[in-house]
N, C-alpha and C positions, 0 to 999 in steps of 0.2 A: 317160656313164653306163648302167651298164647295168641294167635291171631285171628279173629275172625274169616270164618271160610269162604266168606261174603266175598272180601277184601282178595281171596287170593285165588283166580281161580286159573282154571287152562284158557286159553281165547278158543277151542271148539266148543264151550262150553253157552259161551256168550251169543245174547241175539244181534245179531252183525250189524242189522240197519238199527241199531241204537247207541253205538258206540264209534268215537275215534281216539283208533290205538295210538300211543306215542312211543316211539324208545327215545331215550337216551342214552350217554356215556356217565359214565360216577367212577370216582374215585373215592377211598374213604382207608381213615388208618387197618393197621393191616385183624386187629380184632374188631369191627365195628360185624353186627350183622346186619345180613344184607338185603333179607328177606323180612326185617325190621324195618331197616330203614327206608327200605324201595314202601312197605303198607303206609308209612307216615310222611311219605312224597304222595301217595294216593288219597290218604285221608285230605290231608291240609291243605291239597287244590281243589275240594268237590264239598263235607261236608263235616271237614270237625276241625278241632282246636287242639288250644293245650291241653284238657280237659271237658272229662262227658261234658254234655247238657242236658237236661232231661228231653228238650225239643228234637235232639235228633234219635227218633223213634226208628223197632227196624223197617216201619216202610218208607222210613224218608231214607233210613240205608239202602233201603233195596233198590231204588227209585235212581237215587242222584252217587253214590257213594264213587269212587273210581276203584278200579279193580289192577291188579297186579297179574295179570299173564304171563310175565317172564322174569326172571332173572336170572341171569349167565357170564358167570366169569370169567375172566380171559387176560394170563393163564388160568387153566381151570385146575385147581388145588380141591384133590378129591382128598385125602386122606388126612393132609398136616398141611399147615403153612410153611416156608422155609424161613429160617430164623432169619435170615439178611433181608426179609420183607416187612419193609416198613408201612405200603403202603399198594389197596389191593386193586384192582380196576372189574367193574362190570359192565353190562349192559341191560339198563330196562327199559320192560316196557308195562306199560302201564294203558285199560283202557277207559275213560272217560263218555260217560253217557251224552251224547252233545245236544239235549231236551235241556240239559243245565245249563248253558249259552244260545242257542240257537244257531241258524248261518250267518253268522258276521264272524270277524277277525278281530276284533276287541276283544272282545268277553270270550275269547276261543284261546288268542292265545292270552288272556287275563289266566287264562284256566289251565294250559299245560306248559306255560312255564314264567307265573307268576310271581307270586311268592318265593317259589322255590327256586329263582332263578340269585336268590341269596343264601341258598345251604351251603355254600364253598364248591366242590367240584360236581356240576353237573352238568351237561348241556345238551341241548335238546337236537338231539341227529335228524330225526323223520319223523312225519303224522301220516297215516293212513286211515283215506276218510271213503266212508260206507258208502253204495252210488244211493242212497236215498237223502242223503246230506249231499254232495253233488251234485241231485238235481236241483235244491236249490239256488245254484247259481248260473248265471248265466253265462262266465266266464269269455273270451274275445267274440268279437260281432265278426272279427275276421281271421284272426289267426294265418297260419302261412299259405292256406286256400288261398283266401278273400286280397290278401296285400297282392299275391301272384294275380289274382285278376283283374287287379285294379292297375297295376302296369301296364299287365300285359308279358310276365314276362314268364316262362313256366320249366324256360330247358337249363338254367344256370345259378348258380351263387347271385344274389342281389351283392349291390356294393352302395354301400354309405360312407357319406361323409361330417365330420364333424367341422362348423367353422374355428378357422379359428385366428388370431387368439383369443383363448377360450372370454374374457372381456373385453371392456373399451371402446368396438365400436360402435358407430350407428347407425342408423336402418337403412341408410346409403351405401358403405362399404360393404356390410353386408351382404345384400341384396348385389353387390361386385361379383364379392366374393363368391355366393351363390350358384350366379350364372355361371363363371367361369365352372366350379366344376360340376354343374349342370351337362356345359357343352363338352365335358368331357368322359360323360356317360356316369356317371355315379344315377345311380335308382333313387335313395330317400339321399337326404341331405337333412342336418337337424340341430337347431341351437347346441351351442355347450350348456350341462346345467348350472352355470355357473349367470347363466343371463334368464331374464323372463320378462319384467316389467321395470330394467331397470330407468332412471329416470336418462341417461345420454342414448336411450335404446329402446323405445316404448314400443310394448307388443305390437299396436294397430300400427304401429308407423313401421315396424319391420313387416307386419305381414302383409301390407299394402306393397311395399319396395319391392319385397323378396318375389312375391307373389307374379308381379310384374316381371319379372328378369326369368321366375324360370317359365312363366308363360314363351317367351321371347326362344329360351334354349330350347323348349319343346317342337319349338314350332321349325328351329332348325335344327334338330337334332332325330326328329321324327322320333322318337321316347317320351314316355312319359316321366317325369319327376315328382315324387313325394316331397315334402318339407317339413317337418315336428319343429311345432313351435312350443315352446316350450312358457308353459301356464302358469308352471308350481305360482303358490299365493296360496292364503290364508284360507281355511278352507272356505271359510261364506264368499269369495271371490271369484273361486275355482271355477262354477258353471257358468258365470258370467264372463268369463277368461274366456273359457273354450265357445259360446255363446259368440262371445263379438268373434271371435279370431275366425271364427267360419263363416257369419253373414259380411267379413269381406276379402272371401278367397280363403283361407286357409284347408287348404289337403290331408293335412295328415297335424294331428298334437303330440304333444308330448309332456308326461310331466317327471320330478322325482319322486317315487312312489313311496321308498321309505317318510320322507321328513311331512310326506302331505297323510301319510295312513293308508294302508291297507283299504278301509272300508269308504273312504275319500276316495279314491282309484278305482273302486267296484260303482260309486255312485257315478262317475262320469260315465267308465265303460257301459254301463248300464242303460246309461241318458237315452234313449227314442230319436232328440235330435240333437245328439253328438254320433253322426253316422260318416264318424271318417277313421280312421287306425290312430288307439294310440298306441307311441317309442315311449316304453319303459327305462329311466336311467336308473342305476344301481347306486346313487350317488348315498353317500351313511351309512351302508350296508353291513362294512366292513366293521362297524363296532359294533356287530351284531355277530358275527362269524369270524375274527382271525384270531381270538382266545381257543386255546385248544384245550380248554374245562369250563365255558360259559356261554352264552349267549343261544345261537341258536346255530346251525350246520349251512352252507354257503348252499349248496345246493338243496335248503329250502327258503330260506327267507330272499336267496338270489334269482329261483327259479321256480318252484312249486306252488308259493302262495302268491306272489304276482301273477301266474299264467293266469289260477283258480278267481282271482279279480276283474279279470278281462280284460287285459293287459297283451296287445298285440305282436312285441316283438321286442326282447330285453338284451340291453346291453352286460355285457358280462367281463369279466376280465379276463386276462391270461396270462401263462407261462411265457409269454414273449417279450413282455412290454417293458410297464417302469413300475408294476405293480406285482408285489410276489402274488400268488397263487397257486399250487401244484399242478402239474399234468393233468392227474389223472380227475379232478375237485373239478377244473374247465372240461372235461368230456363229460365228468358227472353231469352237469348242470344243461347244457348241452341236451343228451339223453332225456334231462327230464321235463324240457319243456320241447321234443317232439315227442316224445313214448304218448301211448292211448292211454287219455283218463274219461275216461265213460264219455261222460255227454261232453267234457272240456276238449278244444278246437285246441289240435298243436298250437304252439306259435315259435316266432323265428326265435333263433340264438342269434345277436349280437356281437363277437369279441372283437374288444376294442381296449383297449389302453397300453400304445406303440406298434401294434398293429402297420404292417408294410408290405410291401410288394412280391417281397422274399415269407414274407408268410402264408402266400397263397393253396401253395401245392399242399403242404401240410395239414392246412384245414379242411381243402376240399379232399382229403384222404380221411379226416377223422369224421366228420360231418357229411358227404357228399353233396349234393344241390343246398340241398333246402337251411343256409345259412345266408348272415347279411353277417359281409366282413367290415368293418367298421376300422375307418382310418382319418386320423385327422393331418397330423403335422408331414404325413408321407405322402396328403396329396398339397397341402398347404403349401410345404415346404421342398415342395420338387425344386431342380435345376433349373426348371424350363415354366417353372409358374404349375398354379391349380390346375388349370384342364387338362397340362400333362403329366402330374399325378393322377387325373383318374384315368388319363388315357391305357398307363400304365400299367393299372390294376387289372382295365378290359383285358391288355392282353394277354398280362397272366392269365387272367382267369380262362380265356379262351386258349392259350395255348398248354394249362396244367387239363380241360377236358379232352380239347385233341390228341391228350397225349405227347405233347413235349413238353421236357423241362425249362427249370428255366432260367436255366443257363441258357438252354439253346434259342431259347426268346428272347435273351434280353441282347444277343448276336443279330438278331434280328430288326428286332423294333430298336428304335432307335429311347424315344421315353423310355419304354423298360430297361434296357442300359443304363441307361444313366441311373436310377433308382437302384438297381442292384447292386451297378457302383458304388451307391453312398451307404446303400445299408445293411448289402449282402444280404444274403439267402439264406432260407432258416434250415437244419435236419435235424430232426432228434434224435437223429442215429448217431451224430456227428457231436452233441450236446450242445444244440444250440446254431448261432448267424455262424458260416461262415463267408471272408472276406474275398470277393472275387479275384483281388488285387494282389494274394499272395503277399 
């Protein structure tokens, strides 16, 4: 077997400014030559086809072909493959010249996980970007610090509420619920991902009604509240939705970023006329990350890429609630949003999907203050109503930051006590929720 040396190189030999490095988890039959398989992936996604063509000259290959910069077997068989092994597992790293696709998402993803997404057990787990590539992206306008500055809150985690029920409410009822959660101490309220511009609750009707209610609540509580209006729509309507919402008083927007697309999300984030934070909902990303063997990792599609697209806060699923996700994946996504990424600002993780007051201590222990605790049912379903559900969260946050246990705080505050009685307290060491009622 002969493999052109240009295809297989050490990463140290690369001009790092020219390449994005993609990391894959792959599995093949035991008798597969993985160097050859990796080279086939690199060629398929750059210059090659199933047979050599005359126009694929040495100059074209040098400029555009992908380079295999790592093939690592796990576990690593060095002498022989055991007789009972029928499948071998590998980490493969391929460097792609980003001049092939430029600083955009559509052609980048077409290149790094396009046709090869149909190659069997091949999963894209990470992308490493050079500074020169990242410099082409504006990133979030606000990020963690900008959102904190807007709210005037710098010393605690923020609290988010999703309006519930998910859909079916008119604008007036949505505004009533928004007022209740705002008056209880919620910092950021958001539309559910299932509501945008439905006939029963038009976007502009909702903006006008909700912002009037938010203004009233803010005057009464002496704090500022953001409301993220879902502008998800056809691509050609996105900017118009954003402009009209802002003209009518909206102070925050939301998009279902994967269904509208990362480039469309970036278009909104980089528009100078859209000078409000944009909240990212991860709706539909499970279709890409849930498979163990195909698609992309949750860290990539759920954290790194929407951050690069310029979204300021990103909803992520948690291991606490109704959707299955591992604890280490959950923590890893949060760190992807907060860790340094050259010129791209850190953004807020927003763990949601079944979060209750009993999860507050665990969340703060894992992420510190730079987190938005997101809750729907645990606010709107509180026995004393949404305002009390929100107060219970704020009581939990203050208690944890003050060194008090949730159990102690629940005895001191009625709202928190009722929430903990209803939904319990989470403890990772005890393997989940434990019931205060015994």
